[in-house]
C-alpha positions as CSV (number, residue, x, y, z in Angstrom):
1,M,1.0,13.3,-13.8
2,N,3.8,14.1,-12.1
3,L,6.6,11.3,-12.1
4,A,9.6,13.7,-11.7
5,L,12.5,11.9,-9.8
6,G,14.0,13.4,-6.8
7,D,17.1,15.2,-6.7
8,G,19.5,12.9,-5.7
9,P,21.4,10.7,-8.0
10,A,19.6,7.4,-9.4
11,Q,18.9,5.0,-6.6
12,R,19.3,1.1,-6.8
13,P,17.5,-1.6,-4.9
14,G,19.0,-4.3,-3.0
15,L,22.0,-4.8,-0.2
16,A,24.0,-7.1,-1.4
17,G,27.1,-6.7,-4.2
18,A,30.7,-5.6,-4.3
19,G,32.0,-2.5,-2.6
20,D,32.6,-1.6,1.0
21,S,29.9,0.8,2.3
22,K,26.2,0.2,2.6
23,E,25.7,2.7,-0.2
24,D,28.0,0.9,-2.7
25,Q,26.0,-2.5,-1.8
26,F,22.9,-0.8,-2.4
27,M,24.1,0.6,-5.8
28,A,24.9,-2.8,-6.6
29,A,21.7,-4.5,-8.5
30,T,20.6,-3.0,-11.9
31,L,16.7,-4.0,-12.0
32,F,14.0,-4.0,-9.6
33,T,10.4,-5.2,-10.1
34,S,7.2,-4.4,-8.4
35,E,3.5,-4.8,-8.6
36,S,0.1,-3.0,-8.2
37,V,-3.8,-4.4,-9.0
38,T,-6.8,-2.8,-9.8
39,E,-9.7,-2.4,-7.3
40,G,-11.3,-5.5,-9.0
41,H,-8.6,-8.0,-8.2
42,P,-10.2,-10.5,-5.7
43,D,-7.9,-9.5,-2.8
44,K,-8.3,-5.9,-3.3
45,V,-12.0,-6.6,-3.1
46,A,-11.4,-8.1,0.1
47,D,-9.5,-5.6,1.4
48,Q,-12.2,-2.8,0.3
49,I,-14.8,-5.0,2.3
50,S,-12.7,-5.4,5.5
51,D,-12.0,-1.4,5.5
52,A,-15.4,-0.2,4.3
53,I,-16.8,-2.1,7.4
54,L,-14.1,-0.6,10.0
55,D,-14.8,2.6,8.4
56,A,-18.4,2.3,9.0
57,I,-18.0,1.4,12.3
58,L,-15.5,4.0,13.4
59,A,-17.9,6.7,12.1
60,K,-20.3,5.9,15.0
61,D,-18.0,4.5,17.5
62,P,-14.3,5.9,17.0
63,L,-13.1,3.8,20.2
64,A,-14.4,0.5,18.3
65,R,-12.2,-2.6,18.1
66,V,-12.2,-4.1,14.6
67,A,-10.3,-6.8,13.4
68,C,-12.0,-7.9,10.2
69,E,-11.3,-10.2,7.6
70,T,-13.1,-11.3,4.5
71,V,-12.7,-14.3,1.8
72,I,-14.6,-14.1,-1.5
73,T,-15.0,-16.5,-4.2
74,T,-17.5,-17.6,-6.9
75,G,-21.0,-16.2,-5.8
76,L,-19.6,-16.0,-2.1
77,V,-18.5,-13.3,0.5
78,I,-17.6,-14.4,4.0
79,V,-16.7,-12.2,6.6
80,V,-15.2,-13.4,10.2
81,G,-13.1,-11.7,12.8
82,E,-13.4,-9.9,16.3
83,I,-15.4,-6.6,16.4
84,T,-16.0,-4.8,19.8
85,T,-18.5,-2.1,19.8
86,D,-22.0,-0.4,21.1
87,C,-23.2,0.6,17.5
88,Y,-24.8,-1.2,14.6
89,V,-23.7,-1.5,10.9
90,D,-25.4,-3.3,8.2
91,I,-22.9,-5.5,7.4
92,P,-24.3,-7.2,4.2
93,R,-25.5,-3.7,2.8
94,I,-22.0,-2.4,3.2
95,I,-20.4,-5.7,1.4
96,R,-23.0,-5.3,-1.6
97,Q,-22.2,-1.7,-2.0
98,T,-18.5,-2.1,-1.8
99,V,-18.5,-4.9,-4.3
100,R,-21.2,-2.7,-6.6
101,E,-18.5,0.3,-6.4
102,V,-15.8,-1.8,-7.6
103,G,-17.7,-2.9,-10.9
104,Y,-19.2,-6.2,-10.3
105,T,-22.5,-5.5,-11.4
106,R,-23.6,-8.1,-13.8
107,A,-24.2,-12.0,-12.8
108,K,-22.3,-12.9,-16.0
109,Y,-19.4,-11.8,-14.2
110,G,-19.9,-15.0,-11.9
111,F,-19.8,-12.8,-9.1
112,D,-22.3,-9.5,-8.4
113,A,-23.5,-7.3,-5.9
114,E,-27.3,-8.4,-6.1
115,T,-26.7,-12.1,-6.1
116,C,-23.6,-13.0,-4.1
117,G,-24.0,-15.0,-0.4
118,V,-23.1,-13.5,2.5
119,I,-21.9,-15.0,5.6
120,T,-20.9,-13.5,8.6
121,S,-19.1,-14.8,11.7
122,I,-18.1,-12.2,14.3
123,D,-17.3,-12.3,18.0
124,E,-15.9,-10.0,20.5
125,Q,-12.0,-9.1,21.0
126,S,-10.3,-11.4,23.4
127,P,-10.4,-10.0,26.9
128,D,-6.8,-11.2,27.2
129,I,-5.8,-8.8,24.4
130,A,-8.0,-6.2,25.5
131,Q,-6.8,-5.7,28.9
132,G,-3.6,-4.6,27.5
133,V,-5.1,-2.3,24.7
134,D,-7.3,-0.9,27.4
135,V,-4.4,0.7,29.1
136,G,-2.5,2.2,25.8
137,G,-0.6,-0.9,25.1
138,A,0.1,-2.9,21.9
139,G,-2.5,-5.0,20.6
140,D,0.0,-7.6,19.6
141,S,4.0,-8.5,19.5
142,G,5.6,-7.4,16.1
143,M,7.9,-5.2,14.3
144,M,7.0,-2.6,11.6
145,F,8.8,-0.9,8.8
146,G,8.8,2.4,7.2
147,F,10.6,3.7,4.2
148,A,11.3,6.8,2.5
149,C,13.6,7.8,-0.5
150,D,14.3,10.7,-2.6
151,E,13.3,9.0,-5.9
152,T,10.1,10.7,-6.5
153,P,8.5,14.0,-5.2
154,E,6.1,11.5,-3.0
155,L,9.1,10.3,-1.5
156,M,8.6,6.7,-2.4
157,P,10.5,4.2,-4.5
158,L,9.8,4.9,-8.2
159,P,8.8,1.0,-9.3
160,I,6.1,0.9,-7.0
161,T,4.8,4.6,-8.2
162,I,4.7,3.6,-11.4
163,A,2.9,0.3,-11.3
164,H,0.1,2.2,-8.9
165,R,-0.2,4.8,-11.6
166,L,-0.6,2.3,-14.3
167,A,-3.1,0.1,-12.2
168,R,-5.1,3.5,-11.5
169,R,-4.9,4.3,-15.0
170,L,-6.5,1.2,-16.1
171,A,-9.4,1.4,-14.0
172,E,-10.1,4.6,-15.2
173,V,-10.2,4.0,-18.6
174,R,-12.7,0.9,-17.7
175,R,-14.8,3.4,-15.4
176,T,-15.2,6.4,-17.9
177,K,-15.9,3.8,-20.7
178,T,-12.7,5.0,-22.8
179,L,-12.4,0.9,-23.5
180,N,-15.7,-0.1,-22.3
181,Y,-14.6,-3.7,-23.1
182,L,-12.3,-3.8,-19.7
183,R,-13.4,-5.7,-16.8
184,P,-12.5,-5.0,-13.1
185,D,-9.9,-7.3,-12.8
186,G,-6.1,-6.5,-13.1
187,K,-2.5,-6.5,-12.4
188,V,0.6,-4.2,-13.5
189,Q,4.1,-5.2,-13.2
190,V,7.0,-2.7,-13.4
191,T,10.4,-3.4,-13.7
192,I,13.0,-0.5,-13.4
193,R,16.7,-0.1,-14.8
194,Y,19.0,1.6,-12.3
195,G,22.4,2.9,-14.1
196,D,25.2,4.3,-12.2
197,A,25.3,7.0,-9.5
198,G,23.7,9.9,-11.5
199,E,22.1,8.3,-14.1
200,R,18.5,8.5,-14.7
201,P,16.7,5.4,-14.0
202,V,14.3,4.2,-16.6
203,V,11.6,1.9,-17.3
204,D,12.7,-1.6,-18.4
205,T,9.6,-3.5,-18.9
206,V,5.6,-3.3,-18.1
207,V,3.8,-6.7,-17.7
208,L,0.4,-5.6,-17.7
209,S,-2.7,-7.9,-17.7
210,T,-6.5,-7.1,-17.6
211,Q,-9.6,-9.0,-17.5
212,H,-11.9,-8.0,-20.8
213,H,-15.1,-8.8,-22.9
214,D,-14.9,-12.3,-24.6
215,E,-15.4,-10.3,-28.3
216,V,-12.2,-7.7,-28.3
217,T,-9.4,-9.1,-29.9
218,T,-6.0,-9.2,-28.3
219,E,-4.5,-7.2,-31.2
220,Q,-6.9,-4.4,-30.5
221,L,-6.6,-4.6,-26.6
222,R,-3.1,-4.6,-26.7
223,S,-2.9,-1.1,-28.9
224,D,-5.6,0.4,-26.6
225,I,-3.7,-0.4,-23.6
226,G,-0.5,0.9,-25.1
227,E,-2.0,4.5,-26.1
228,H,-4.5,4.8,-23.3
229,V,-2.5,3.3,-20.3
230,I,1.1,3.1,-20.9
231,D,2.0,6.0,-23.0
232,A,-0.7,8.1,-20.9
233,V,1.2,7.3,-17.7
234,I,5.0,6.9,-18.4
235,P,6.7,10.2,-19.7
236,A,9.0,9.5,-22.7
237,E,12.0,10.6,-20.5
238,L,11.3,7.2,-18.5
239,K,11.3,5.2,-21.4
240,D,14.9,5.7,-22.9
241,G,13.6,4.0,-26.2
242,R,13.8,0.5,-24.8
243,I,11.0,-0.4,-22.9
244,R,9.4,-3.8,-23.1
245,T,5.8,-4.3,-22.7
246,F,3.9,-7.5,-22.2
247,I,-0.1,-6.7,-22.1
248,N,-2.0,-9.8,-21.6
249,P,0.7,-12.4,-22.3
250,T,-1.2,-15.3,-22.3
251,G,-3.6,-13.7,-25.0
252,R,-6.8,-14.1,-22.9
253,F,-8.1,-13.1,-20.0
254,V,-11.7,-13.3,-19.7
255,V,-12.6,-15.2,-16.6
256,G,-11.3,-13.1,-14.0
257,G,-12.2,-11.7,-10.5
258,P,-13.7,-14.1,-7.5
259,V,-14.7,-16.6,-10.3
260,A,-11.1,-17.0,-11.5
261,D,-9.4,-16.7,-8.0
262,A,-10.3,-16.4,-4.5
263,G,-9.7,-13.3,-2.5
264,L,-8.3,-12.8,1.1
265,T,-8.2,-9.7,3.1
266,G,-4.3,-8.9,3.7
267,R,-2.9,-10.7,1.0
268,K,-1.5,-7.7,-1.0
269,I,1.0,-6.4,1.6
270,M,4.0,-5.5,-1.0
271,V,1.5,-3.8,-2.9
272,D,-0.2,-1.8,-0.1
273,T,3.8,-0.4,1.0
274,Y,6.5,-0.3,-1.0
275,G,6.6,-3.1,-3.5
276,G,9.2,-5.2,-2.1
277,F,11.8,-2.1,-2.0
278,A,11.7,-2.2,1.9
279,R,11.7,-4.8,4.7
280,H,8.2,-5.7,5.9
281,G,6.8,-6.9,9.3
282,G,4.5,-9.5,7.6
283,G,1.0,-7.7,9.1
284,C,-1.6,-6.6,7.0
285,F,-3.6,-3.4,7.2
286,S,-7.1,-3.6,5.9
287,G,-10.0,-4.4,8.5
288,K,-8.0,-3.3,11.6
289,D,-8.5,-0.4,13.5
290,P,-5.8,2.0,14.6
291,T,-5.1,0.2,18.3
292,K,-3.7,-2.7,16.0
293,V,-0.1,-1.8,15.7
294,D,0.1,-3.6,12.3
295,R,-1.5,-0.8,11.0
296,A,-0.9,2.2,13.5
297,G,3.2,1.0,13.7
298,A,3.3,0.9,9.8
299,Y,1.8,4.4,9.5
300,G,4.0,5.9,12.5
301,A,7.1,4.5,10.8
302,R,6.4,5.9,7.5
303,H,5.7,9.2,9.0
304,V,8.9,9.0,10.7
305,A,10.7,8.0,7.7
306,K,9.5,10.6,5.2
307,N,9.9,13.5,7.8
308,I,13.8,12.5,8.0
309,V,14.2,12.3,4.1
310,A,12.1,15.1,3.8
311,A,14.4,17.2,6.4
312,G,17.4,16.6,4.1
313,L,19.0,14.1,6.7
314,A,19.3,10.9,4.5
315,R,18.3,10.0,0.8
316,R,17.0,6.8,2.0
317,C,16.1,5.8,5.0
318,E,14.0,2.8,6.8
319,V,12.4,3.0,10.4
320,Q,11.7,-0.3,12.2
321,I,9.6,-0.1,15.4
322,S,9.2,-2.9,17.6
323,Y,6.3,-3.7,20.0
324,A,5.3,-6.4,22.9
325,I,1.7,-6.8,23.6
326,G,0.3,-5.1,25.9
327,V,3.1,-3.1,26.6
328,V,2.6,0.9,25.9
329,K,6.3,2.0,24.6
330,P,8.0,0.2,21.5
331,V,10.6,-2.3,22.6
332,A,13.0,-0.8,20.2
333,V,12.9,1.7,17.3
334,R,15.9,1.3,14.6
335,I,16.8,3.7,12.0
336,D,18.9,2.6,8.6
337,T,19.8,5.2,6.2
338,F,21.9,2.7,3.8
339,G,25.0,4.9,4.1
340,T,23.1,7.9,2.7
341,G,22.6,9.8,6.2
342,K,24.1,13.3,6.9
343,V,24.4,12.3,10.5
344,P,25.2,9.6,12.4
345,E,22.2,7.1,12.7
346,P,22.3,6.7,16.7
347,A,21.6,10.5,16.7
348,L,18.9,10.2,14.3
349,A,17.5,7.5,16.8
350,A,17.9,9.7,19.5
351,A,16.0,12.4,18.0
352,V,13.0,10.4,16.6
353,N,12.7,9.1,20.4
354,K,12.9,12.4,21.7
355,L,10.1,13.9,19.1
356,F,8.1,11.4,18.4
357,D,5.9,9.4,20.7
358,L,5.4,6.1,19.0
359,S,3.5,4.3,21.1
360,P,0.2,3.3,19.8
361,L,-1.8,5.9,21.2
362,G,0.7,8.6,20.6
363,I,0.4,7.7,16.9
364,I,-2.9,7.7,16.9
365,K,-3.3,11.0,18.5
366,E,-0.6,12.4,16.1
367,L,-2.3,11.2,13.1
368,N,-6.0,11.5,14.0
369,L,-6.6,8.0,13.3
370,R,-9.9,7.3,14.8
371,R,-12.2,8.4,12.2
372,P,-13.3,6.3,9.0
373,L,-10.5,7.0,6.4
374,F,-9.0,3.6,5.8
375,R,-11.4,2.4,2.8
376,Q,-9.6,4.8,0.4
377,T,-6.5,3.2,1.4
378,A,-7.6,0.0,0.6
379,V,-6.2,0.0,-3.3
380,Y,-3.2,1.8,-4.9
381,G,-1.2,1.7,-1.8
382,H,-1.0,3.4,1.8
383,F,2.0,5.3,1.3
384,G,2.8,8.1,-1.4
385,R,-0.7,9.0,-1.8
386,T,-1.6,12.4,-2.6
387,D,-5.1,11.9,-3.7
388,I,-6.5,10.9,-0.3
389,D,-6.5,11.7,3.6
390,A,-3.2,10.3,4.6
391,P,-2.0,12.2,7.6
392,W,1.1,9.6,7.8
393,E,2.4,11.4,4.5
394,S,2.6,14.9,6.2
395,T,6.1,16.4,6.3
396,A,5.6,19.0,9.1
397,R,7.9,17.4,11.5
398,A,10.7,17.6,9.1
399,K,12.3,21.1,10.2
400,E,11.7,20.2,14.0
401,L,14.0,17.1,12.9
402,A,16.5,19.0,11.1
403,E,16.9,21.6,14.2
404,E,17.1,18.7,16.6
405,V,20.1,16.8,15.2
406,G,21.5,20.2,13.7
């Protein structure tokens, strides 16, 4: 696993503190924490069900309008929303298959694919909304943010990058039965300690909670997780000999999944994006077709921000796009480089507005979003992914941007 840092000096989150410039303010904080969760976390089960239904519909009808929300609890899955399509998909079958793939396959877990109840309540998209979307306008008003920084090769913040790697590894050792007493639910929290400019950031603390069989001892679980998950993911140079770990801090996590907590689509928006390192417009992604600007706008903003950083025009960049319902073009596009930009922000914004079509249909066309690729995004983040087809991660426009402002 490549967790090498970017070429720039150590980055620090936050915008408050002593110092006159934005960069000085950004460098004021010393600790930042992000979290990730496994695919067995109840909220992530809900996200995966919503996106599995979306993908199944888009595979048959690329122009479908889908807004699909899921709630899960003990022995029950409820799917509601607005779907406009001419095709048919077997929603109960998709739900059960998704739950099965996640790993809830035994009734003793209190929630399993074969016996859970399924309730659906689906309407069509409101004609009042549809009349604006039909002409290429935004499906809702709102603002979306995209972010990139040079802390990692993926141009993502280091805390969320490591948190995702740990959560993925936790699921991997369960699936491969390396640790055959683990159960699907789990959560990881990573705190990074940032030093002075030029000093390598290191992992300060890892908090990891994982569901497990009731017969395994806490001592064995903590030892195994330390060896097979934490040590396997975090390289020695990021530990700096001072890493703290809290593994199942309460000492027991047998009851988990939907039995312990209800799950809802869209409740892990920071896990899905930048781990709280950047601002968020508030809208979730899962279950929404690409005409929904909550999804397409956020993907377009990430695409722009990543290309700006990849072009060497800034070491850190946040892009905000604002939309009005039914209006084709964005109301506003804002670029913030937090004092790291090589060119003035107005020049960057002008170049972005010239080179990128950030209308909903423009983003859909550039990123080829009318296809079934969203289930794969429903766990371990939508951004910084190299293991899935994520066209918003492309940096092919970086050279063009550099030439435009050069």
